[in-house]
N, C-alpha and C positions, 0 to 999 in steps of 0.2 A: 660423635654419636649419631648425628643425623646421616652422615655418609654410611655408617654401619648398617642402618636400616635399609637404605636405598641400594647400596652396592654389594652388601653381603646377604642380608636376610630377605631381600626381594629379587635377587639375581639368580635366575634359573641356569644360566650357562656356567658350568663348572670352572672353565678357564678364567672367565671374567671375575667370578666370585673369588677364586684363589688369588688373583692379582690384587683385588681389593683387600683381602685378608692380609696379604704380605705388606701392603701399604699401611694398614690401620692397626694391626696387631703386633705385639712384641714377638720375639723369636720363639718363645715357649708359653703361649697363652693358655688359659683355662676358661672353659664355659661352664657355668653352673646354671642348670635349668631344673624345673620341678621334677623331671624324670631322671635326672642323673647328672654326672660330671663328665666332661669331655676335655681331653688335654691335647694340645698341639694344633697347628694350623690346618693340616690335612683333615684331622678328625672333626674339627669345627666345620670345615667346608662340607664334608660328607654328611654330617648331622643336618646342616641347613639344607643340603640337597634332598635328603629323605623327607624333611619337613615340607619343602616346596612341592615335591612330587605327590604328596598326600593331599594337597590343597587344590581347589579349582583353578583353572586357567584364569589369569587376570587378577589373582589374589596378590596383594602387596601389603607390606608393613610401612606405615608412614608416621611421621612425627605428629603427636597430638598435643604438644605443649612445649614450652621453652626448655632448653637444656640448661641445667644448673649444676654448678660444681665448685669445689674448693679442695685444697690439700690433696691433690692427685686422685680425687674421686669425683664422679659426675653421674647425673641421672637424667633420663629423658622418658617422658610418657609417650606411648605409641598406640596405634590402632592397627588392626589387620582386617582386611576385607577387600571387596572389589574396589578398584581404583576410584570409581565414580559412584560407589554405593555406601550403604551403611556399614558401620563397623560390626564385624562378627565376633571379634575378640579384642580386648584391650589389656594393657599392662604397662610395665615400666622396666627399663634396663638401668642397672647401676654398674658402672665400670670403675675399676682401679686402673689408673693411668701410670705408666712408667716410661720416662724419656719420651713423652708425647704420643705413646702408643698404648693400646688396650692390653693390659697384662692379665686382667680377670674381668669377665662379664657375668653378671648375675641377672637372670631373666625372671621377672615376677609377672604372673598372669592373674588378672583380676578375676574374682569369682563371677560366675554367670548370674545375671539378675534373676530374681524370682518372679 
């Protein structure tokens, strides 16, 4: 889960991101995010690429707490923002693991503070 944040969701280079997806995700993964559902490794890479292109340079997603899991499910809290700055967005990822790889990833974004 920690590698997913660093090597997939914070990786701007498409070839490096795809290499990480191939190592971390099952052959037919699904990404569930608030805006929709994406199926397949290439579609996940393309979705992440569009997200990163919409964010400022130097924006990264990093772990904000321990990864916990059991029974082929795991969860990690994360933060997004400048590498050396305050978090602009926070949330959690919950993953279903199959044969040691991410089969399904559910992205939860925390509501903005009032």
